[in-house]
BAFIMI-704705 format. One record per residue: x, y, z of N, C-alpha, C in turn. Coordinates in steps of 0.001 Angstrom, whole numbers, plus 500000, padded with zeros to 6 digits. Atoms other than C-alpha are relative to their C-alpha. Example, Ala and Ser with C-alpha at 12.3 -4.5 7.8 and 13.67 -1.06 7.14 Angstrom:
500890498810500000512300495500507800500900501200500000;499180498810499940513670498940507140499230501090500730;
This chain:
499476501421499755495376508636506726501050500044500996;499044500067498933497141507769509844500925498849499613;499037500958500287500404505915509309500816499546501334;499319500539498799501917503717512034501016499074499551;498949500780500429505341502261511513500701499252501164;499247500620498963507109499591513592501061499155499391;498943500855500496510218497587513263500431498912501100;499527500893499006511630494575514918501389500363500437;498773499503499481514799494826516948501153499725498995;498982500296500895516956493561514083500099501128498863;499976498937501083516089496549511777500597501319500606;499482498744499553518405499441512365499286501306499307;500532498785500632517246503075511754499289500895501058;500766499365499004514949504029514648499059501037499549;500901498924500309513132507362514483500202500544498759;499621499354501266514997508594511443499317499127498940;500661501013500976513777505444509359498538500171500100;501351499855499960510354505855510562499490501294499505;500357498766500584510114509557509684500135499886498471;499763500111501405511533508858506243498901499300499372;501080500923500669509058506148505404498544500592500247;501235499403499964506173508047506871499549500986498874;500178499014501072506726510766504340499853499391498756;500052500751501269507437508363501478498620499354499775;501239500719500163504385506315502121498816500915499877;500959499101500143502072509291502552499971500534498539;499931499441501381503291510690499199499563498898499014;500260500965500956503038507334497336498602499630500007;501434500427499922499552506541498565499117501102500183;500900498984499792498072509909498551498617500046499292;501340500060500798495500509272495897499090499024500745;500906500966499213494047506578498269499680500513501443;500077499562498595494166508813501403498597500213500426;501392499829499669490431509518501317499248498814500320;500585501274499826489720505828501375500609499111501158;499221500726498877492310504647503995499990500693501300;499993499309498746491868505474507685501317499731500670;498744500310499305495059503811508812500832499042499195;499026500809500685498187502261507316500999499534501107;498984500596499061500159499961509477501139499376499273;498766500530500861503784499156508323500851499355501050;499160500592499066506025496663509901501283499441499252;498794500462500580509695496105508876500605498930500932;499351501065499106511500492915510046501075499405499085;499012500617500697514378490831509160499754498436500247;500219501542499970513829487108508316501375499402500340;498680500691499770516420484594509334500695499909498684;499076499761501243519324484694506917499486499099498757;500623500813501121517646483695503586501237499816499036;498835500365500971519954481900501058500053500983498808;499938499209501182518896484199498320500324501495500363;499715498578499588519646487435500354498855500904500027;501172499177499927516166488557500454499408499869501365;500394500281498479515897488768504268499301501144500586;500750498952499317514224492125504735498604499901499535;501346500120500251510464492190504874499245501230500431;500874498919499693507830494850504756498613499440499841;501344500292500001504238494197505646499199501251500138;500892498976499914501633496700504900498512499594500147;501361500294499718498094496690506336499221501214499840;500822498759500236495636499188504992498690499758500457;501352499941499500492374499916506714499038500871499352;500885499168500792490006501135504126498671500174500808;501298499635499451486770502867505290498982499177499529;501080500708500375483938500551505377500273498570499350;499612501215500653485893497531504037500933499240500798;499076500643499222488029494799505204501344500283499956;498536499590500067491732495245505963500589499241498867;499151500525501049494062494680503102501376499997500383;498572500196499644497479493163503815500783499491498872;499093500445501024500383492751501530501376499835500643;498709499982499647504079491879501986500970499796498923;498810500162501048507429491922500155501291499726500686;498728500237499565510675490488500716501067500554499050;499108499290500842513827492220499428501390499954500739;498699499956499265517515492665500169500243501262500850;499880498904499145516987496081501803498606500432500506;501282499484499382514222497791503832499264500842498954;500504499115500966513803500432501044499322499162498875;500456500862501084513396497658498295498739499238500470;501115500714499477511007495718500575498737500943500006;501012498994499920508940498877501051499366500272498646;500509499745501395508722499622497412499184498899499360;500723501075500551507568496291496520498717499803500682;501300500041499317504894496182499174499102501191499526;500865498884500443503671499598498111499338499788498610;500448500403501281503520498426494563498846499028499986;501013501075499850501501495383495543498653500632500616;501296499389499377498999497509497729499422500985499126;500560499097501067498595500067494927499169499165499079;500716500895501033497584497173492622498635499595500730;501119500431499376495072495922495205499052501129500203;500948498793499937493592499401495904499550500529498790;500399499609501260493473500287492347498857499072499546;501113500981500374491368497175491821498643500344500761;501316499608498994488974498278494681499438501351499575;500510498691500161488857501974494057500172500551498598;499487499331501340490498502774490663498908499855499072;501121500186500946487783501286488509498778500860500423;501196499226499458485041503046490544500238501444499802;499739498620500022486748506455490845500594500562498724;499326499373501115488718506802487621499479499323498742;500598500550501260486985506366484207500791500537498779;499292499713501246488833506342480910498962500534499020;500933499313501035486707508906478866498629499914500470;501398499934499617483475508635480817499273498706500185;500820501173499871480703506147481143500202499042498772;500039500998501051480585502897479170498560500090499262;501137500061500516477819502193476828498822499437500847;500924500749499094476002499904479304499508501031501173;500306499127498839476011502832481942499639501469499637;500341498677500498475147505853479885498612500229500236;501479499528499807471966507795480643499478500178498651;500853499796501357469195507944477859500218498886499169;499838501050501107469140505947474785498825499077499852;501110500942500437467121503162473378499710499000501161;500311500963499014467569500672476330499644500495501362;500192499571498594467000503054479259498599500231500189;
């Protein structure tokens, strides 16, 4: 999984911020790394929000053979915005891949081999 991170000019941190989040994102999304070819991340600051939630993280995942999945999250800090966006992306990817790849205890009755209806 290739990770590309960009920031707008209002988000401080530069290369150190990018290296930190590359490692963090790779670890948090590692279970989906076989399914995602590229992850694009963009950090920005919205105009001063009245509620203090002015940092934004947009994640765009490019799954193999599927449409691009995009999520965003607003928070008070870049780290919180990233955590929120990752949580949303995990939920979406779990919906797409989790049910197919992870079975609780094996096949369901409808999908078992053999038996009376097969």
